[in-house]
C-alpha positions, 0 to 999 in steps of 0.5 A, spaced: 664 458 920 663 451 919 656 448 920 655 442 925 654 438 919 661 439 916 664 438 923 661 432 924 664 429 917 671 432 920 670 428 926 668 422 922 674 422 918 679 423 924 676 417 927 677 413 921 684 415 921 685 414 928 683 407 927 688 406 921 693 408 926 691 404 931 691 398 927 698 399 924 700 400 931 697 393 933 701 390 927 707 393 929 707 391 936 705 384 934 711 384 929 715 386 934 713 381 939 714 375 933 721 378 933 722 378 940 720 370 940 724 368 934 730 372 938 729 368 944 728 361 940 735 363 937 738 364 943 735 357 946 738 353 940 745 357 941 745 354 948 743 347 946 748 347 941 753 349 946 751 344 951 752 339 946 758 341 943 761 340 950 758 333 951 763 327 949 761 324 943 760 316 942 766 313 939 764 307 934 767 301 935 773 300 930 773 293 927 779 288 928 784 288 923 784 282 918 791 279 919 792 277 911 797 271 911 803 272 906 802 265 903 795 267 899 792 273 900 786 271 896 783 267 901 781 274 904 778 277 898 784 281 897 786 284 890 794 286 890 795 290 884 803 292 883 806 297 879 807 295 872 812 299 868 811 299 860 816 300 855 815 307 852 818 304 845 815 297 844 811 296 838 806 290 839 806 285 833 800 281 831 799 274 832 800 273 825 807 277 825 810 273 831 807 266 828 812 269 822 818 270 827 817 263 830 818 260 823 824 264 821 827 262 828 825 255 827 828 255 820 835 257 823 835 253 830 831 247 829 831 246 837 825 251 837 820 247 832 816 244 837 814 251 840 807 253 840 805 259 837 801 262 842 806 261 848 811 264 843 807 270 842 806 271 850 813 270 851 815 275 845 810 280 848 813 280 855 820 280 853 818 286 849 816 290 855 823 289 858 829 293 858 836 291 854 843 290 856 848 294 853 850 290 846 855 285 848 853 284 855 849 278 858 846 277 864 850 271 867 847 271 874 840 268 872 839 262 868 833 260 864 829 257 870 829 263 874 827 267 867 821 262 866 819 264 873 820 271 873 817 272 866 811 268 868 809 272 874 811 279 870 806 276 864 800 275 869 801 283 871 801 284 864 794 280 863 798 275 859 797 269 864 800 262 862 806 258 861 813 261 858 818 255 857 825 255 856 825 255 849 820 260 848 824 265 852 830 264 848 827 263 841 823 270 842 829 273 845 833 271 838 826 274 834 827 281 837 833 282 834 836 287 839 837 282 845 844 278 846 844 271 847 850 266 848 851 260 844 845 255 843 850 249 843 850 250 851 843 248 852 840 249 857 845 254 860 844 260 856 845 267 858 841 273 855 842 280 854 835 282 858 834 286 864 829 283 870 822 287 870 823 294 873 831 294 872 834 300 868 837 299 861 835 301 854 828 300 851 827 295 845 828 298 838 823 294 835 829 290 830 824 284 829 820 289 824 827 289 820 827 281 821 820 280 818 823 285 812 828 280 811 834 282 815 838 276 818 837 273 825 843 276 830 849 271 832 850 269 839 855 273 843 862 270 844 863 268 851 869 266 855 869 258 856 866 256 862 864 250 865 856 249 865 856 247 873 858 254 875 850 256 873 846 256 879 840 251 877 834 252 881 830 246 878 831 240 874 833 242 867 827 241 862 826 241 855 825 247 851 818 246 850 
């Protein structure tokens, strides 16, 4: 039989274990209450979100569109970028090379001796980006005044701003070596074998390099005789430079 001392120790051990069980039950109960509170908070938030979604959202006022005049959009701080198609074959020469080409053309055609080297270089680079018409075919619809305006506008898109005179246009077409041109004696009623920017045609074959190597300059394309007044001149005739 167990003694009173042993029974007393057993009771103490049971009491200690009961306390541990009670503490664990209290902890579990507290944790359960916390979960229940969190669940209620989540449900409350869901209800609030649903209520907000049903409410109409305020619409921010839209600014009135700025009417940009076609005359000069830069007045409104607008920058207009236009697509520029570059020639896939044009090999850009150096200023020294175009200076030599201008010397070769001027020696053959004294009309172009007063041309400036920088203007000729600019015109040469711009015309190099244009497509060529088939051999022997010339553009008879556009005169030098039109080409001057068109090439100056195209030059600005190529980041080559500046003037391009009649003489610079014709001289650089001759120097390219792969562009047809009519007789210089009909100045300033000259037809050229180039296509306007963005128009179809054949790209340059860089014959200018052969001219630098000693090849002869091209001859004018033979044309039927026609009266100069048939040309549509859109501004007064100017000297080549």
